[in-house]
C-alpha positions in Angstrom: 207.3 -129.2 176.5 207.3 -127.4 179.7 209.2 -129.6 181.9 211.4 -130.5 179.5 212.8 -127.0 179.0 212.4 -126.7 182.8 215.0 -129.8 183.4 217.1 -128.9 180.7 217.5 -125.8 182.1 218.5 -127.4 185.0 221.3 -129.6 183.4 222.5 -126.4 181.7 223.2 -124.3 184.2 226.7 -124.4 184.8 227.0 -123.0 181.2 224.2 -120.4 181.7 224.0 -119.0 185.1 220.3 -119.7 184.7 218.3 -122.5 187.1 215.1 -121.8 186.1 213.6 -119.4 183.6 211.5 -115.9 183.4 207.8 -117.0 183.9 206.7 -114.7 181.3 209.0 -116.7 179.2 207.0 -120.0 180.5 204.2 -118.6 180.1 204.3 -117.4 176.8 206.0 -121.0 175.5 202.7 -122.3 177.0 200.6 -120.3 175.1 202.1 -120.7 171.3 200.8 -123.2 169.3 204.2 -125.1 168.4 202.0 -127.6 166.0 200.8 -124.3 164.0 204.3 -123.7 163.2 205.8 -127.3 161.8 204.6 -129.0 159.0 201.2 -131.3 159.1 203.3 -134.8 159.1 205.3 -133.5 161.8 202.9 -132.1 164.2 202.6 -135.3 166.4 206.4 -134.2 167.5 205.6 -130.6 167.7 206.1 -130.5 171.7 208.9 -133.0 171.5 212.4 -130.6 173.2 214.1 -131.5 169.6 214.3 -129.0 166.6 212.7 -130.1 162.8 212.9 -129.3 159.8 210.2 -127.0 158.1 211.7 -127.1 154.4 214.5 -124.9 152.1 217.0 -126.7 154.4 216.0 -124.4 157.7 214.3 -125.9 161.2 212.4 -124.9 163.8 214.7 -125.2 167.2 213.8 -127.1 170.0 211.8 -125.5 172.2 214.2 -125.4 175.2 217.1 -122.9 173.1 214.0 -121.1 172.0 212.6 -120.3 175.6 216.4 -120.0 176.4 217.3 -117.0 173.5 214.0 -115.3 174.4 214.8 -115.4 178.2 218.5 -114.2 177.7 216.8 -111.7 175.2 215.1 -110.3 178.8 211.9 -108.5 176.6 209.5 -106.0 178.6 206.2 -105.1 177.7 207.1 -101.6 175.8 209.9 -103.1 174.0 210.6 -103.1 170.0 212.2 -106.1 169.3 213.7 -107.1 165.7 214.3 -110.6 165.1 217.0 -112.0 162.2 215.6 -115.3 160.3 211.7 -115.5 160.8 211.8 -119.3 159.5 208.3 -120.8 160.5 207.7 -118.3 162.7 208.0 -119.7 165.6 210.4 -117.4 167.4 208.5 -114.5 166.6 205.4 -115.8 168.0 206.9 -116.1 171.5 208.7 -112.9 171.4 205.4 -111.2 170.1 203.9 -112.6 173.6 206.5 -110.6 175.4 207.4 -107.3 173.3 205.1 -104.1 171.8 206.2 -104.5 168.2 208.1 -107.5 166.8 209.8 -106.9 163.3 211.2 -109.9 161.3 213.4 -110.5 158.8 213.5 -113.6 156.5 216.0 -114.2 153.6 213.8 -117.2 152.0 210.7 -115.5 150.4 208.5 -118.5 150.5 209.1 -119.2 154.1 208.8 -115.3 154.7 205.3 -115.4 153.1 204.1 -118.3 155.0 205.0 -117.2 158.5 203.3 -113.9 157.8 200.0 -115.5 156.8 200.6 -117.8 159.4 201.3 -115.0 162.1 198.2 -113.2 160.6 195.8 -115.8 160.7 196.7 -117.0 164.4 196.1 -113.3 165.3 199.7 -112.1 166.4 198.6 -108.4 165.1 202.3 -106.6 166.8 204.3 -108.6 164.0 205.5 -107.1 161.0 207.7 -109.3 158.7 209.6 -108.7 156.0 211.4 -110.5 152.9 215.1 -109.7 152.7 218.5 -109.5 153.7 219.2 -109.2 157.5 222.6 -107.9 157.8 221.1 -105.1 156.9 218.7 -104.7 159.8 215.5 -102.6 159.6 216.7 -99.4 160.3 213.0 -97.1 159.9 212.1 -98.9 162.6 215.8 -98.5 164.9 216.8 -98.6 167.6 215.5 -101.6 168.9 215.1 -102.7 172.8 216.5 -106.6 171.5 217.7 -108.0 168.6 217.7 -111.6 168.1 219.3 -114.3 165.6 217.5 -117.5 164.9 220.6 -118.6 162.3 224.4 -118.7 163.0 226.5 -115.7 162.0 230.2 -115.9 161.2 230.1 -112.2 162.8 227.4 -110.1 163.9 226.5 -107.8 161.4 227.8 -104.1 162.2 224.6 -102.4 160.7 222.3 -104.6 163.3 225.2 -103.3 166.0 224.3 -100.1 164.9 220.6 -100.5 165.4 221.1 -101.8 169.1 219.3 -99.4 172.0 221.4 -98.3 174.4 221.7 -100.8 177.5 219.8 -103.2 174.7 220.9 -107.1 174.4 221.7 -108.8 171.2 221.4 -112.5 171.2 222.4 -114.9 168.5 224.4 -117.8 167.8 228.2 -117.2 166.4 230.0 -119.1 163.8 233.6 -119.7 165.2 236.3 -119.2 162.9 238.4 -122.9 164.7 234.8 -124.5 164.4 231.7 -125.1 166.2 228.9 -122.6 167.0 228.4 -120.6 170.6 225.4 -118.7 171.6 226.0 -115.2 172.7 224.7 -112.0 174.5 226.2 -108.6 173.3 225.2 -105.9 175.2 225.6 -102.2 174.0 226.5 -99.7 176.8 226.0 -95.9 177.5 228.7 -94.4 174.4 227.8 -97.3 172.3 230.6 -99.8 174.0 230.0 -103.5 172.8 230.4 -106.3 175.7 230.0 -109.9 174.5 229.3 -113.1 176.8 229.8 -116.3 176.1 226.7 -118.5 176.6 226.7 -122.2 175.7 227.5 -124.1 172.5 224.7 -124.5 169.7 224.1 -126.0 166.3 222.2 -123.5 164.1 221.5 -123.3 160.2 223.7 -120.5 158.8 222.6 -117.2 158.3 222.7 -116.1 154.7 223.5 -113.2 153.0 226.2 -110.7 151.9 228.4 -111.7 155.4 230.9 -114.4 155.3 233.7 -112.9 157.3 234.8 -115.4 159.7 234.6 -114.4 163.2 237.7 -115.3 165.6 
């Protein structure tokens, strides 16, 4: 799996500007047992570099995309991170190896409950999962040193940008009004100005909840 991540990183360098990913990210990817986060009948495919279904119309992202998004978020050991879209908890687990604390929100109650139990059983004790609509973020624990979305939003919910710390990044797939999706990095500069940079085309399940206004 790691060799495939490294190869795809090189293959997409013209998009991402990255010929290699941070060593801490690669170590986290090596440490987290992906087979624990996929349905039992798909365990033989857990370390293939591709997405897999996890039920309820949701997927676990391909390892390369998980690694890339984690790398782009630039998580430090003292950071507090918010994840929107817990899913099976795999991205959550990877983030937990890098951050001081990870808060994660999942709108599908059954998936959220399963992920919470799985993460606890596997010893990821710096993670807290909540069932709810991620558009509102998690105000009690804001501001966040990084925010990551694992589903494609038509636009980034304003509450999430409000809860992003100055100097921090938000990484998300963004659904374009003209079609397709683009992985983007948003950074909040001093004074609250938001800058956006496109990274590469992606394909994610849609972010569900209350905000459906298309992005330009």
